[in-house]
C-alpha positions in Angstrom: 4.7 -22.3 29.7 1.8 -23.4 31.9 -1.3 -21.6 30.9 -4.6 -21.1 32.6 -7.7 -19.6 30.9 -10.4 -17.8 32.9 -13.7 -16.4 31.6 -16.8 -14.9 33.2 -20.2 -13.6 32.2 -19.7 -10.3 34.0 -22.4 -10.8 36.5 -24.6 -12.6 34.0 -24.8 -9.6 31.7 -22.8 -11.4 29.0 -25.2 -13.9 27.4 -22.6 -16.7 26.9 -22.7 -20.4 27.7 -19.7 -20.7 30.1 -19.7 -24.5 30.1 -19.5 -24.5 26.3 -16.8 -21.9 26.3 -14.7 -24.1 28.6 -15.2 -27.1 26.2 -14.0 -25.0 23.3 -10.8 -23.6 24.8 -7.7 -25.5 23.6 -4.1 -26.1 24.6 -4.3 -24.8 28.2 -3.5 -26.5 31.5 -6.7 -25.5 33.1 -9.8 -23.5 32.1 -12.3 -22.1 34.6 -15.3 -19.8 34.6 -17.4 -17.7 36.9 -20.2 -15.2 36.7 -18.1 -12.8 38.7 -14.5 -13.7 38.0 -13.0 -10.6 39.5 -14.8 -10.8 42.8 -15.9 -14.1 44.5 -13.8 -16.3 42.2 -10.4 -14.6 42.8 -9.4 -16.8 45.7 -10.1 -19.9 43.5 -8.0 -18.4 40.7 -5.2 -17.9 43.2 -5.4 -21.5 44.2 -5.3 -22.7 40.6 -2.2 -20.7 39.9 -0.5 -22.6 42.7 -2.0 -26.0 41.9 -1.1 -25.9 38.2 2.1 -23.8 38.6 0.7 -21.3 36.1 3.0 -18.7 34.6 0.6 -17.3 32.1 -3.1 -16.3 32.5 -5.5 -15.6 29.7 -8.4 -13.7 31.2 -11.7 -12.6 29.8 -11.7 -9.3 31.5 -12.6 -6.0 29.8 -13.2 -3.7 32.8 -10.1 -1.7 34.0 -11.0 -2.5 37.6 -11.1 -6.2 36.8 -7.8 -6.1 35.0 -6.2 -4.2 37.9 -7.3 -7.0 40.3 -5.7 -9.6 38.1 -2.5 -7.5 37.8 -2.4 -7.4 41.6 -2.9 -11.2 41.7 0.0 -11.7 39.3 2.2 -9.5 41.4 1.3 -11.3 44.6 2.2 -14.6 43.1 5.6 -13.4 41.9 4.8 -13.9 38.2 6.0 -11.8 35.3 4.3 -8.4 35.2 2.8 -9.3 31.8 1.7 -12.7 32.9 -2.0 -11.8 32.5 -3.2 -11.4 28.9 -6.7 -10.1 28.4 -9.5 -10.9 26.0 -12.3 -8.5 25.2 -15.3 -10.9 25.0 -17.8 -8.6 26.6 -17.9 -5.4 24.5 -17.0 -7.4 21.3 -19.1 -10.5 21.9 -21.4 -11.0 24.9 -23.1 -7.6 24.7 -23.5 -7.3 20.9 -24.2 -10.9 19.6 -26.8 -13.6 20.0 -26.0 -16.2 22.7 -24.7 -19.0 20.4 -22.6 -16.5 18.3 -21.2 -14.9 21.5 -20.3 -18.3 23.0 -18.6 -19.5 19.9 -16.7 -16.2 19.4 -15.6 -16.1 23.1 -13.9 -19.5 22.9 -12.3 -18.6 19.5 -10.9 -15.3 21.0 -9.3 -17.1 23.9 -7.8 -19.6 21.6 -6.4 -16.9 19.3 -4.9 -15.0 22.3 -3.3 -18.2 23.5 -1.8 -18.9 20.2 -0.6 -15.3 19.7 1.4 -15.4 22.9 3.6 -18.1 21.4 4.7 -15.8 18.7 5.0 -12.5 20.7 8.3 -10.8 20.0 10.5 -9.6 22.8 10.6 -5.8 23.1 13.6 -4.0 21.7 14.2 -0.3 21.7 15.8 2.4 19.5 16.8 5.8 20.6 18.2 9.1 19.3 19.7 11.9 21.4 18.6 15.4 20.6 19.1 18.8 22.1 16.6 21.3 23.3 16.7 23.6 20.2 13.2 24.3 19.0 12.4 26.5 16.0 9.0 28.0 15.8 7.8 29.6 12.5 5.8 32.8 12.8 4.0 32.0 16.1 5.0 34.2 19.0 2.6 32.7 21.5 3.9 29.2 20.9 7.5 30.3 21.0 6.8 32.1 24.4 5.0 29.0 25.7 8.0 26.8 25.0 10.7 29.2 26.2 10.6 28.0 29.8 11.6 24.4 28.9 13.5 24.8 25.6 16.0 26.9 23.7 13.5 28.6 21.3 14.2 30.4 18.1 11.3 32.3 16.5 11.6 32.6 12.7 9.8 35.8 11.9 8.6 34.6 8.5 8.1 38.2 7.4 6.1 39.3 10.4 6.7 42.2 12.9 7.3 41.2 16.5 8.3 44.6 18.0 4.8 45.0 19.5 4.0 41.3 20.1 1.8 40.6 23.1 3.8 37.4 23.9 6.8 37.5 26.2 9.8 37.0 23.9 12.5 38.0 26.3 13.9 34.4 26.3 13.3 33.8 22.6 15.8 34.4 19.9 14.0 36.1 17.0 15.5 35.5 13.5 14.7 37.3 10.3 13.7 35.7 7.1 11.0 33.7 5.4 10.8 29.9 5.5 11.9 28.2 2.3 12.1 24.5 3.2 12.6 22.1 6.1 14.9 19.2 5.6 16.4 16.5 7.8 14.9 14.6 10.7 14.3 14.8 14.5 17.4 16.0 16.2 19.0 17.3 13.1 16.6 19.5 11.1 18.0 22.1 8.7 15.6 25.0 8.0 16.3 27.0 4.9 15.6 30.7 5.2 15.6 33.6 2.8 15.8 37.3 3.8 16.6 40.6 2.2 18.9 41.7 5.0 22.2 40.1 5.8 23.8 39.3 9.1 25.8 42.5 8.9 22.7 44.3 10.1 23.2 46.3 13.3 19.5 47.2 13.8 20.2 50.9 13.5 16.7 51.4 12.1 17.7 53.6 9.2 16.0 51.3 6.7 12.9 51.2 8.9 12.8 55.0 8.9 13.6 55.6 5.2 12.2 52.5 3.5 8.8 52.2 2.0 5.9 52.2 4.5 4.9 48.7 5.7 7.8 47.1 3.8 10.4 47.0 6.6 10.0 45.3 10.0 11.7 46.5 13.2 12.0 43.2 15.1 13.7 41.6 13.5 14.9 44.0 10.8 13.9 42.6 7.5 12.5 43.8 4.2 9.6 42.5 2.2 10.8 40.7 -1.0 8.4 42.9 -3.1 9.9 46.1 -1.8 10.8 48.5 -4.6 14.4 49.4 -5.4 15.5 53.0 -4.8 18.0 55.3 -3.2 16.7 54.3 0.2 18.6 51.0 0.0 21.9 53.1 0.2 21.1 54.3 3.7 22.4 51.1 5.5 25.8 51.9 7.1 26.9 48.3 6.9 25.5 47.5 3.4 23.3 44.8 4.8 20.4 45.3 2.4 20.2 42.8 -0.4 16.9 42.9 -2.2 17.9 39.9 -4.4 17.6 37.8 -1.3 20.2 36.0 0.8 19.7 32.4 2.0 20.8 30.8 5.3 20.3 27.7 7.3 19.0 27.4 10.8 19.6 24.2 12.8 17.0 22.8 15.1 16.1 19.6 17.0 12.4 20.2 16.5 10.4 22.5 14.2 6.9 23.9 14.9 5.4 25.3 11.6 1.7 26.1 12.1 1.2 27.2 8.5 3.3 24.4 7.0 2.2 21.4 5.1 4.0 18.2 5.9 5.1 15.9 3.1 4.1 13.0 5.4 0.4 12.2 5.3 0.4 11.7 9.1 3.3 13.9 10.1 6.8 13.1 11.1 8.4 13.0 14.5 9.7 16.4 15.7 8.0 18.4 12.9 4.6 19.9 13.7 2.2 21.5 11.3 -1.3 22.7 11.4 -3.1 24.3 14.4 -1.0 24.3 17.5 -2.6 23.4 20.8 -1.7 22.1 24.2 -1.1 18.7 22.8 1.5 20.1 20.4 3.3 21.8 23.2 3.3 18.6 25.3 4.7 16.6 22.4 7.5 19.0 21.9 8.4 19.0 25.5 8.2 15.2 25.7 11.0 14.9 23.1 13.4 17.4 24.5 16.7 15.7 24.9 15.9 12.8 22.7 13.6 9.8 22.4 13.6 6.1 23.3 10.9 3.9 21.9 10.2 0.3 20.9 11.9 -1.0 17.8 8.9 -1.7 15.5 10.6 -3.0 12.4 12.9 -5.9 11.5 15.0 -5.2 8.4 16.5 -7.8 6.0 17.9 -5.4 3.4 19.9 -8.1 1.6 16.6 -9.2 0.0 15.4 -5.6 -0.8 14.4 -5.0 -4.4 14.9 -1.3 -4.3 17.6 -1.3 -6.9 21.2 -2.1 -7.8 24.0 -0.5 -9.7 22.3 2.9 -10.0 19.0 1.4 -11.3 15.8 2.1 -9.4 13.6 -0.9 -8.7 10.8 -1.2 -6.1 9.7 2.0 -4.4 6.8 0.4 -2.4 8.0 1.2 1.1 8.9 4.8 0.3 5.6 5.4 -1.4 3.6 3.8 1.4 5.1 5.3 4.5 2.9 8.1 5.9 5.5 9.4 8.4 8.5 10.1 6.2 10.4 7.4 8.0 11.7 5.9 4.8 14.1 7.7 2.5 16.1 7.0 -0.6 19.5 8.7 -0.2 20.4 7.2 -3.6 18.3 5.8 -6.5 19.2 2.3 -5.5 19.3 2.7 -1.7 16.7 2.7 1.0 17.2 4.1 4.5 14.8 3.7 7.4 14.5 6.1 10.3 13.5 3.8 13.1 12.9 6.6 15.5 10.4 8.2 13.1 8.5 4.9 12.6 5.0 4.9 14.1 4.4 1.1 13.8 1.6 1.5 11.2 2.9 -1.4 9.0 2.4 0.4 5.7 5.9 -0.4 4.5 5.7 -4.0 5.6 2.3 -4.8 3.8 3.6 -3.2 0.6 7.0 -4.9 0.6 6.9 -8.0 -1.6 10.2 -9.6 -0.5 10.1 -9.5 3.3 12.9 -6.8 3.5 10.7 -5.0 6.1 8.6 -6.8 8.7 6.8 -5.7 11.9 8.2 -7.1 15.0 4.9 -7.0 16.8 2.5 -8.3 15.7 4.6 -10.2 13.2 3.0 -11.7 10.1 3.5 -15.1 11.5 1.7 -14.2 14.7 -1.2 -12.7 12.7 -1.3 -15.9 10.7 -1.5 -18.1 13.7 -4.2 -16.0 15.3 -6.3 -16.2 12.1 -5.8 -20.0 12.0 -6.8 -20.3 15.7 -9.9 -18.2 15.2 -11.0 -20.4 12.3 -10.3 -23.7 14.0 -13.0 -25.6 15.9 -10.8 -28.6 16.6 -10.7 -29.8 20.3 -7.7 -30.9 22.3 -8.9 -34.5 21.6 -8.8 -33.9 17.8 -12.5 -33.8 17.2 -14.8 -30.9 16.3 -16.0 -28.8 19.2 -19.5 -29.9 19.9 -20.7 -26.4 20.5 -23.8 -26.3 22.7 -24.3 -29.9 21.8 -25.3 -29.1 18.3 -24.5 -27.0 15.2 -24.9 -23.6 16.8 -22.4 -20.8 16.6 -20.9 -18.7 13.8 -22.2 -19.8 10.4 -20.3 -17.2 8.3 -16.7 -16.8 9.7 -15.4 -13.4 8.7 -11.9 -12.4 9.8 -11.9 -8.7 10.8 -8.4 -7.1 10.7 -9.2 -4.3 13.2 -7.2 -1.1 14.0 -6.4 -1.3 17.7 -6.9 2.4 18.2 -10.0 4.3 17.0 -11.8 1.4 15.3 -11.3 -0.8 18.4 -12.5 2.0 20.6 -15.6 2.4 18.5 -16.5 -1.3 18.8 -16.0 -1.1 22.5 -18.4 1.9 22.6 -21.0 -0.2 20.7 -20.8 -2.8 23.4 -21.2 -0.4 26.2 -24.2 1.3 24.5 -25.8 -2.1 23.9 -25.3 -3.0 27.6 -27.0 0.3 28.6 -30.1 -0.8 26.7 -29.6 0.3 23.1 -30.6 -2.1 20.4 -27.2 -2.8 18.9 -26.2 -6.1 17.4 -24.0 -7.0 14.4 -22.7 -10.2 12.9 -20.0 -12.0 15.0 -16.9 -11.1 12.9 -13.7 -12.5 14.3 -11.2 -9.8 15.1 -7.5 -9.8 14.7 -6.1 -6.5 16.1 -3.4 -4.8 14.1 -1.6 -1.6 14.9 -3.2 0.1 11.9 -5.1 -1.2 8.9 -2.0 -0.1 6.9 -0.5 -3.3 8.3 -2.9 -5.4 6.1 -1.7 -6.4 2.7 -2.6 -9.0 0.1 -0.7 -11.7 2.0 -2.9 -11.3 5.1 -6.2 -11.3 3.2 -5.4 -14.3 0.9 -4.1 -16.3 3.9 -7.4 -15.7 5.8 -9.4 -16.9 2.8 -7.0 -19.9 2.4 -7.7 -20.8 6.1 -11.4 -21.0 5.4 -12.7 -17.5 6.2 -15.8 -16.7 4.2 -14.7 -13.1 3.9 -12.3 -10.5 5.2 -13.4 -7.2 6.8 -10.7 -4.5 7.2 -12.0 -2.4 10.1 -10.3 0.9 10.4 -10.7 4.6 11.1 -12.0 5.8 7.8 -11.2 9.2 6.3 -9.6 10.7 9.4 -7.2 7.8 9.9 -4.1 8.7 11.9 -1.9 7.1 9.2 -3.7 6.2 5.9 -5.3 9.4 4.9 -8.5 9.5 2.8 -10.1 6.4 1.4 -7.9 4.0 3.3 -7.5 0.6 1.8 -9.8 1.4 -1.1 -7.2 0.4 -3.6 -6.3 -2.8 -1.8 -10.0 -3.8 -1.5 -10.6 -3.2 -5.2 -7.5 -5.2 -6.2 -8.2 -8.2 -4.0 -11.8 -8.4 -4.9 -10.7 -8.6 -8.5 -8.2 -11.3 -7.6 -10.8 -13.4 -5.6 -13.3 -13.1 -8.4 -10.7 -14.4 -10.9 -10.0 -17.2 -8.5 -13.6 -18.2 -8.6 -14.5 -17.1 -5.1 -16.4 -13.9 -5.9 -15.9 -10.7 -4.0 -15.0 -11.4 -0.4 -13.1 -8.3 0.9 -14.6 -5.1 2.4 -13.5 -2.0 4.3 -15.5 -0.7 7.2 -15.1 2.4 9.4 -17.1 2.2 12.6 -18.2 5.6 13.9 -18.6 5.5 17.7 -21.7 7.7 17.4 -23.3 5.8 14.5 -23.4 2.1 15.5 -26.4 1.5 13.3 -24.6 2.4 10.1 -21.7 0.0 10.9 -24.1 -2.8 11.9 -26.0 -2.4 8.6 -22.9 -2.3 6.5 -21.2 -5.3 8.1 -24.5 -7.3 8.1 -25.0 -6.5 4.4 -21.5 -7.7 3.7 -21.7 -11.0 5.6 -25.3 -11.9 4.8 -25.7 -10.7 1.2 -22.2 -10.5 -0.3 -20.7 -13.7 1.0 -21.7 -17.1 -0.4 -20.4 -20.2 1.4 -16.7 -20.6 0.7 -15.5 -23.9 -0.9 -12.3 -23.7 1.2 -12.6 -25.8 4.5 -12.6 -23.8 7.6 -9.7 -24.2 10.0 -7.7 -26.9 8.2 -4.8 -24.8 6.8 -1.5 -24.0 8.6 0.7 -21.7 6.6 4.4 -22.0 6.3 4.8 -18.5 4.8 7.2 -19.8 2.1 6.9 -21.4 -1.3 10.3 -23.2 -1.1 12.7 -23.9 1.7 15.7 -22.9 -0.4 14.7 -19.2 -0.8 16.6 -16.6 1.2 13.6 -14.4 1.8 12.1 -14.4 5.3 9.0 -16.5 5.8 5.7 -14.7 5.5 6.9 -12.2 3.0 4.0 -10.9 1.0 5.0 -12.6 -2.3 5.5 -16.1 -0.9 2.7 -15.9 1.6 0.2 -14.8 -1.0 1.3 -17.5 -3.5 1.1 -20.3 -0.8 -2.4 -19.1 0.0 -3.5 -19.0 -3.6 -2.3 -22.5 -4.1 -4.3 -23.6 -1.1 -7.5 -21.9 -2.4 -7.1 -23.5 -5.8 -7.4 -26.9 -4.2 -11.1 -26.2 -3.8 -11.9 -23.3 -6.1 -12.2 -23.2 -9.9 -10.6 -20.1 -11.3 -12.5 -18.1 -13.9 -9.3 -17.2 -15.8 -5.6 -18.1 -15.8 -4.4 -14.6 -15.2 -5.3 -13.6 -11.6 -5.5 -9.8 -11.7 -5.1 -7.6 -8.7 -2.0 -9.2 -7.1 0.7 -6.6 -7.3 3.6 -8.8 -6.0 3.8 -10.9 -9.2 5.1 -10.0 -12.6 5.1 -11.5 -16.0 8.1 -10.9 -18.3 8.1 -10.6 -22.1 11.1 -9.9 -24.2 11.2 -8.6 -27.8 13.8 -9.2 -30.5 15.9 -6.2 -29.4 17.4 -8.4 -26.7 21.2 -9.0 -27.1 21.4 -11.3 -24.1 23.4 -8.9 -22.0 23.5 -10.1 -18.4 22.1 -6.8 -17.0 18.6 -8.2 -16.2 19.8 -11.4 -14.6 22.4 -9.4 -12.6 19.9 -6.8 -11.3 17.1 -9.3 -10.4 17.0 -9.4 -6.6 15.2 -12.7 -6.5 17.2 -14.5 -9.2 14.1 -14.9 -11.3 16.0 -14.4 -14.5 18.9 -16.3 -15.9 21.0 -16.7 -19.1 21.9 -20.2 -20.2 25.1 -21.4 -21.8 23.3 -22.1 -25.0 22.1 -18.5 -25.3 18.5 -18.6 -23.9 17.1 -16.0 -21.5 14.8 -17.7 -19.0 12.3 -16.4 -16.5 10.9 -17.8 -13.3 7.4 -16.5 -12.7 7.1 -18.2 -9.3 9.9 -16.0 -7.9 9.3 -12.7 -9.7 8.1 -9.9 -7.3 7.4 -7.3 -10.0 10.0 -4.8 -8.8 10.7 -3.6 -12.3 14.5 -3.6 -12.1 14.9 -5.7 -15.2 12.6 -3.5 -17.3 14.3 -0.3 -16.0 17.8 -1.5 -16.4 17.6 -3.3 -19.8 20.0 -1.4 -22.1 18.1 -2.5 -25.2 14.7 -1.7 -23.7 13.7 -5.1 -24.7 11.8 -6.1 -21.5 8.2 -5.4 -20.6 6.7 -6.4 -17.3 3.0 -6.9 -16.6 1.5 -7.1 -13.1 -0.5 -10.2 -12.1 -0.3 -13.9 -11.3 -0.4 -16.2 -14.3 -1.4 -19.7 -13.1 -0.4 -21.3 -16.4 3.2 -20.2 -15.8 3.6 -21.7 -12.3 5.7 -24.9 -12.2 2.8 -27.2 -11.1 1.0 -26.3 -14.3 3.9 -27.1 -16.6 6.0 -30.1 -17.5 9.8 -29.9 -17.8 10.7 -29.8 -21.5 7.2 -28.9 -22.6 6.8 -25.8 -24.8 9.0 -23.0 -23.7 9.9 -24.6 -20.4 13.6 -25.3 -19.6 14.6 -29.0 -19.6 16.0 -29.0 -16.1 13.3 -27.3 -14.1 9.7 -26.6 -14.7 10.0 -23.3 -12.9 11.9 -21.8 -15.8 10.6 -20.8 -19.2 12.5 -19.5 -22.1 11.4 -15.9 -23.0 14.1 -15.3 -25.6 16.0 -17.7 -27.9 19.5 -16.5 -28.5 22.9 -17.9 -29.5 26.0 -17.9 -27.4 29.4 -17.3 -29.0 32.1 -19.8 -28.1 35.7 -18.7 -27.8 37.7 -19.9 -30.8 40.6 -20.6 -28.6 39.3 -22.3 -25.4 35.8 -23.2 -26.5 34.0 -21.6 -23.6 30.8 -19.7 -24.3 31.5 -16.1 -23.2 28.9 -13.7 -24.7 25.9 -13.8 -27.0 26.4 -13.7 -30.7 24.1 -10.6 -30.9 26.2 -8.7 -28.3 29.4 -9.5 -30.0 28.0 -8.4 -33.3 26.8 -5.2 -31.8 30.1 -4.4 -30.2 32.0 -5.2 -33.3 29.8 -2.8 -35.3 30.4 0.0 -32.8 34.2 -0.3 -32.3 35.4 -2.8 -34.9 37.1 -0.1 -37.0 39.0 1.1 -34.0 40.7 -2.3 -33.3 41.1 -3.5 -36.8 44.6 -5.0 -37.3 45.4 -5.2 -33.6 46.2 -8.9 -33.9 47.3 -9.3 -37.6 48.7 -12.8 -37.2 45.3 -14.2 -35.9 43.0 -16.1 -38.2 40.0 -14.7 -36.3 38.6 -11.4 -35.1 39.5 -10.3 -31.6 35.7 -10.3 -30.9 35.7 -14.1 -31.3 37.9 -14.6 -28.2 36.8 -14.6 -24.6 38.4 -12.0 -22.3 41.2 -14.2 -21.0 42.1 -15.5 -24.4 41.9 -12.1 -26.0 44.4 -10.8 -23.5 46.8 -13.6 -24.2 46.3 -13.0 -28.0 47.3 -9.4 -27.6 50.2 -10.3 -25.4 51.5 -12.7 -28.0 51.1 -10.0 -30.7 52.8 -7.2 -28.8 
């Protein structure tokens, strides 16, 4: 890939040193600048594309008109339609920061964009066919509005529609009250309860003779509180059933204005709350089905959800705000990829890497963070910014929602350019689909790469995905962890309001200037691998491994205040009491092979690999296991010596958590079960098998399975 970088000062309105920016841009074939890149400099850019055979452009262009001109330039040169990638250095830097900071940030943004392109995933799609059946609950106007484009059924939900103002001539009106909505887009099942069966012929006798206000005409239905009496005998078809009859209506989409979705941010094809023109448009856009990008990559063979009927990790199900993750069984997880909205909540909560975003991937985010924090030049030296030490003194990585939060920051820039006094510290943005994407791996990696702090910049209480107090729990946990690591609190959440730039500027300034001390971790010298060992089957940049790798990097420079690092959810510490019989349940269930039983009867635990899924504790038949959340530095292999204390002789990663005794077969000599298990089984069923092998000198419980079978065959 031949890459050219182009930056301008937008007619001199961006207070940046263009020459210094050019010096700071790395790993491109050519870099050029102009005060008016999209006007007088366009012919020169055209010439550079030809001279350097460029197939990728990175352009500092924020204005839609400027971007359109570069898109036309790309098309004229026969390049790929996405060959121009844009950097917002105007609204996010040149208009809201001091000159040195803006110059420094602009070069870093270009470098990060260049790096991110190397890890950009190819687009894939998922699709689901659906029909045009739309069920509307209790809203005649909405049903009528959709009738021209869809096959609409109006569920009366106890209301009377005989005198409805809306035109329902093309709408099927069904009796009954809504009980529940199950299923998903294209295959919803709506449970309905009514007091009139389908035998009703709408003769109106019950309307005439029934209690006033208790029987509707269209459709004919009876209020569940209607009193019993002789009037119920008037129906010629015996269709009245005051005990209630249930039925199911099928629909591709459901509009339920009075409903409350189980998903915090709604689910595809199911609409609740006030209905407006946007709702109607959404319904119509999905008629016939949907085709959308595939947002997730799944590696379910490393999932810690459960096994053998035992429930383990539930993080992705709990985190998803769109009901796109389901558990059809206690030990199964199912993803509805067409319902996924790319928020990343499941991926940031998953400790094993079973779920990961395709774009941006964790690796792409990691590389962009590292590029933002690096000041190395192409020649291997440090960028001599403006010939001195100017530029960003407190590098803060800002994981920024690319929807509302990004739009608010852009608005700040435009207001500053229009003359308002708006400035804020030059935080270094990494745009994410939603701040739900951000987990402990992202934050700890940024600190390991030398960031002085991490700002999570999102929507606040009206987030499209997170709901109220987004990331509050994460921020609290990670500040506890960074404090335990000896760094102090270095994580904050910020919600920029487009109408209140001063509040954001004050909060982010307080965070960078008062909260953050200089970090002991060198800036821009760390390149993450995303793994702790090459022999693990988990995908790289899974939360557990990525976090642990980052912690180890931080500890090269920091002095922890305690051995137990609290706040890191993806690590567990196992303890075992004397009730343990060394049954293999825990080692069999463990999805990361962090538990093993040795031939000499010891139960051993590997803290480095434990993701705190809870399967061992849940499945232990003796309830002998207790798991505690947190990273214990003293139990990591680098802090132990093989054979020391409770550590296994062969590998310092393993520690013995329970001393037991294995029983060796009296015939073949192989260890086959624990002495405690054999004793327990014998106490339970010994009387039932007494005398089954009278010629043997030993109990049948002293033989392994194969030898026991041979013994019984010989004594038949």
